[in-house]
N, C-alpha and C positions, 0 to 999 in steps of 0.2 A: 337533529338543529333542532331550535324554535328561532325565532323571529320575533328581538325585542324591540318596542317602540321608547326609546330614552332619549332624558331630556337631560341636559343642565341645568344646575341647581336654581338661576333664574329666569328660565322656561317654563318652571313648575307655577301652577298655580293651588294655591290648596283645595279648589270646589273640584278639581279634575280627579279622575281616579290614574293611578301609574300602576299600565297594566301589562302582562305579556301573551303571547299564547303558544299552548303549547300543543306536539301532535298534529302539526300541518303539515300538510300534501307537498311532495317537492320542496322546498324551503332551497331558497339561493343564497340565504346569507341575511343577518342583522342589519338594522339602519337606525339611525337617529335620525330623528325627523323635530319636529319645532312647533308650540304652539303660535296659533296665530290668531288674533282678535280683530272682531267683524264688528264696526259701528251698527250700532242698533240691535245686536244680539248679545242678551248674557256670557254665552258661551260662544266661544267659536271655535277654530277647526285646527286641525293637526296637519301639519303639510310637510310633505317630503319630495325634496326636489331632486331632479336629476337622478332618477332610476332605470338604468338602466334596462332596457328590453331587444336590445340584440345586438351581438357582436360589434365591436368598432367595425364599420365597412373600411380599412384600411387596408393598402398593400395589393397585389396583382388579382388575389384568388377574390378578396372579397369589394372591391372598389369596381362599379360599374360592374355588379352584380346583385342577384336575391339577396336580401339578408338572411342571417344565419341566427338560430336562437342562442341565447344567452349565457354565459355559464355562470357558476355561482362564483363566491367573493370570501374572504378570510375576514372574521373580526368586524366589529361594524363598520358600516360603511355610514358618512355623512352627507345626510339628503337635507342639508338647509341652506346647500348654494344652487343658485341657477345654474343648469345643463349647458354649456355651449353653444351656440347656434347655427344650426347647417351655414356649408360656404353660398355665401350675399355677400352684399356690398350693405355694409355698416351703417354706412353713410346716408342711404338710401334708404333705409331700416328710422336711421333716429328722425328721418324726414317725412314719413311716413307717422312714428310715432307723434312727431310736432301736430301734424296734419289733422289727426283723430283728438288731439286735445288732450292726450293723458304723458307723464312724466313716468321715467321708468328708475326708481334708486337707482339698480346696477345696471350696466349695461355687458353682457355676459362678450368673451371670446367668439371669435370664428374659428370654425373645426371641420373637419372633414368627423372627426369622432363624436357625433351629435343625436344618436339613436337613443335617445331619453325621454323618462316623458315624466311630467309635477303630478302628484294625486293630492288632493284637498278631500279627508274626511272629517264629520261633523266629529268635536272632542269628547260630544254627550251622548254618543253611540254607545249599544249596549257589544258587550265583546262577542256574543256570537250574532249581530246586528248582520240584515242581510237588505241594505238599502239599494237603492234605487242606484246606476252606475251610470253618469252622461259623460260622456268622451268629446272632447270638443278638436274640431280640426280646422290649424288656424288657413285664414286666407295669406292671398301674396301674389297674385297669377303663378302657382309654383314657380315662384324666382326669391321670394323672400319671405319673410315668418319664421316665427319660432313660438315655444309655448311660454318663454320670459316675457314676452309682450302682452301677454293675457295673465289674469289670476282668478280660479276657481273657489277662492274662498268666501265671499258673500254668495254665489251661489248653492255650495255648499251648507252652509250655516242657516241658510233662510230656507233652504228648500228638504234640509235632511239626507242631501242625497251625494255619493262620493261621486267628485268631480275630477275627470283626467283630462292632461293637457299635454295633447304627442307632437313627435317631431318628426320631420321625414322629410328626404334629403330633398332638395332641391337645386333647379337649372338645369344642368348639363348631367351634374352627378347625381340627377333623380330619375334625368327622363330622356336621355340619348338614348338612340340607338339604330344600330344599323340596317336594321330591319331584317336580320337572319340570326342565325343561334351563338352570335360573336356577342355582341352587344343587343342584347333583346330586348332592353328598355321599360320606363315602365315603374323605376327601381320605388322611387317615391310613393307610387299607390302600394308596392308590394308592401314597402317599411310601414304604412298602413294598417296592412292587413296580417303583420308581426306584431304589431304593438298590441291589437284588437285580441290575434290568439293569448298573448301576455297577459291581458287584461282575466282571461277566461280562464287563465292557469293559477291566476295568484291574487284578482283582487277583492277574492275573502279576506286574505286576513285584513284588509282596509275598512272590513264591515259592509264590504260590496258583493251583492247577488251577481254572480255570473250568469244568470237565466234573465237578466233584467236591465239589460244593457242598451242605451242610448246614444246614437251617435249625432252631433250635431255640431256644423259649421259655417262658416259666411264665405262669401266669394269661392277662392279656388279651395275653400272648406266645403260648400256647399256643394261643389261640383264633383269632390272627394267623395258627399254622401250618396251623391246622386250615383256614382259610379261602381258605390259597392254593394251599392242597393241593387244593381245588375250584374254584381261579379258572383260566378258559382267558387269563386275562390272565398268568400266571405259568410259563405253558408254557415248559418249557427254562431256566429260569432256577435252578433249583435240585433237587434227583437225590434226597435222602432228608430226612425232615424228624420231627421229636423235638416231641411236645405233650407239656408238664408243666401238670397241673392245671388244665389249659381245652381244650373244642372248639369247636366250631361245634354242634354237639347241648347245648349250654346251651339250657335253653328262653328263659332272659331275650332271647337273640337274635334270633327268629323272628319277631317280628311289628312290621313301621315302625309300625303304630297298634294298638291294644288295642282298639280300641272296637268296630271293624266285626266283628272276629274272636272278640268275646264277643256280638255280634249274629246270629250266624250261628244261624238255625234256632228259638233258642231268648231270644228278647230279654230276656222279661218272668221269665225263669226263671236266667240267668244269677249271681244273687246267691246262688240256693240250691243251683247246683251247685258255687263256692267252699266256699260254707259245708260242703256234703257232702265234699268230696275232702279237703277241711282235717280234717275230725272222722274220715275212712277212715284218713288218713296217722297223724295224732296218737293213735289207737288202736292201729295196730300197732306206732308207735315210744313208744309215752308209757305207753298206758292211761287205767285210774283210780286209779290207785294216788296215796298220799299220800306216798309215798318221796321227798322232793325232792332226793337224790343221782342215784336209778334216774330221774326225771324230766328232770334237768339231765343227765344224758348221752345219755337218749333221743333228749333233742331234741338235741343237740348233734353224735347218729350221724346224724339226721334230715337235720341241714343237710346234713352233709357230702356225703350221699348225694343228696340231690334238685340238689345245685349240681355236684358234680363227679364223683362215683365212677360213678354212673350213666350220665351223658354220656360218661364216657368207654368204659365198657366198651360203647356202643352205637355210639361212632364204631369202638373195634376190632373191635365185630362186623361194621361195614359195611366198613372196609377190606377184611378176611377177606375175607368174603364176595363180595366184587371179584377175588380172587386177589392182591392185596399182602400180604409178607410183614410181619407185625405181629409186635412185642414190647409185653410187659403188663406192667407193674411197681408194685407198692405200698412206699409209702416209709413206714420204721418206727420212723425216729430222732428224735426231740426233739431240736435243739443243746443241748450242757451251757451254753452261754456264754446262752441265753435262758432257762434255771431258775429267774433270779431276778427277773425282767420278766414272768412268769405265774403264774396260780392254779397250785396241782400238782396240779389236775386236769385240765389241759391235756395233750393227748398230742402224738402229732406232728401239726403244724399246717401250713395253707396257707405256702409257699415254703419249707418247710424244708430242701429239699433243694439249694437253689440255696450253699449255699455248702460243699457237697462236689461239686456239678457244675462249678462256674470256679472251686475250692481256694482259697476265701480264705482258709485256714487257712495259704497260701506266700504273698500275696501280701506286697509291702511299699511301696509308693509311695501310690497314690491312694486303695483300698478296703482299711479292716483292720479288723479283728474286735476287740467291745469287750474280750474276753477270748483268750489266745492256747489255742487247739486244746491237747486231750492228743492221746497218740498215738494213742489210739484212734480218735477223727475226723480225725487226717492219714490213717491208714490206711483208713478210711470212704471220704475224699475222694479218697484216688488211687483206689481201685477203682473209683469214679463215674466220675470221669475216663474211666479206663480202656475202662470198659462204652462212653462215649458216644464217645469217641475210635475207639476200634474199629468202633461203628456208622456213623462218618466215613468211614472209609478202607475198610473191607467190606461195610457192607451188613449185618453181623452184631456185636451189643454181644463175642461169645464172644471168650474169647483165652486168651494163656497166664497158668498162675493164677488162673485166676476161675472161680467156680462157674458151671458151663450153665447160659444164660437159653436156655428153649427157646422155640419160637415158638406165638406166639398161634393155635391152631388150634379142631377141632371138640372138643378136649379141653378148651380155655379152662385150661392151661397159663400162670403168668406166674413171676415174682420178686418175693416179697417180701424186702427188701433194710432191713436191719437193720444194729445195731452191730457186735454180736456174729457174724451170721454172714447168709449173705443161703441162702434157700430155696425152690424149687420146689414152687408151691404150683397147686389148678385152683382154677375157679369161683369166680372174689373176686365176693362178695356176692352169691353166686345166689340165695340164698332172698329177698332183699331186692330185688333186680333183678326176680324173677318177679313180687311184690307190686306195684310200682310199676307194672310194663313190661304184666302181663296184669289180675292180681286188680283193679289200679285202675280200669282204662277198663273190665272185664268189671259193677264196681260201678255204676260213671256208666253203664254203658248200661240196666242194669236200672230204676237209680233212676227214669231218665227215660222209661222204657216205666211205669212206676208212675205217676208224675208225668202222663204224657199220659193214662191210663187214670182216672187221680181228675178229670185237668180235664173228660174227654170227660162221665163220671157226675154230674158238677157240671155243668156243661150242660144236661143231658137233666132231671136233676132241677130245675131254674130253671124249664122250661119247661112240667113236670105240675102239674096242677091240684090234686092230693096230694101232700103233702109224704110222699118217700121219704128213707131212711138214708142218708149221705153217707162215703162212706170217709176215710182219714184222709190228707192228702198228704204222707206223709213215707216215710223208706225201708224 
């Protein structure tokens, strides 16, 4: 068999080369994709949508079970339509898309049969091209999201890379576990591994180099990237990784069951610990003032640090200390097209960098921004795509006409990325990092030593025949 990339007559453009590949290894079948134009580029991309990478996870043997390799198909498969989204709330998806300032031309169906990927390859690639491959893992708290809410065409065209957007099972169907062999869990993560296996076997048919695969993702996608870095199941399936606004160091991922964790050593005092930690952290960020604006800003900063910034620095430190080359950044530009959707006090927010990384300023088909990008945001997007594309090609984000991005080492240098300029800085959130990772644990330690001393004195006094003064068991 051979894979033919065929097009309808109205999709052919005279400067494109119509081609097919022969002598392919382990061919699944033929695909019909489509040509997609990209704003600002003479040549666009070939898009192949809804390509299956695993068997549909249906029925008692495949539902709530690890994914199984996909079989082939007869004839020519239509790869011009978005695949179904995995089981989730469509209303929540639409609300999220609106909050991100994007609009979808087509809203796919919801289905358990959802293990598909979308592939975007430069239309002017050579027949035997071996381009870098960039695999996007979507976010959404492991409960929502899909390949169809993103678009890889601009990044593929501007950076001459093959972009793959993958889907994975979500919510209960993706992550339910009974803690034993009956339902082992983490099927959504196993779906990601299966997609990477498929890419290793087949991406050369699309002009991609299976030896040059970069995984990247945001939020839960960033967490997934971080987990895949740690998993032996993904050994050899990718070669570089970019985690945006999410890492495996986020505390929310640490325990299967929080109750035993809370009962270790001090079961009767866990509520005191929680109250103590809350007060210590709140005092640091908010204090005791009545300034509502200051309190609001302090609370917002606290949440950002606890959920994203401090875990990201922890992860960067761990990989650096293990000898890996690490590049850390802080994105500092709130999109202009979201200004009317947010309160005036909101600055750069979670997921704000996605439109620049994936080049939504330049997409023309499925995903579009609610408002056109001004020239300065288009330029920022080109810069972001260049950094990401360079990293996928060479392992370094640096390149021609870009502000130098230093490695994250002992000096803790990072790149602050803004609309007007990109600046090298040092020690991201150093004081907050020291407070949350050193000061707070020390205060907790002292708190419990004091608590135990009080409890000991209380026990002694209860046995005494004469009443003795008791200490106040506080901080």
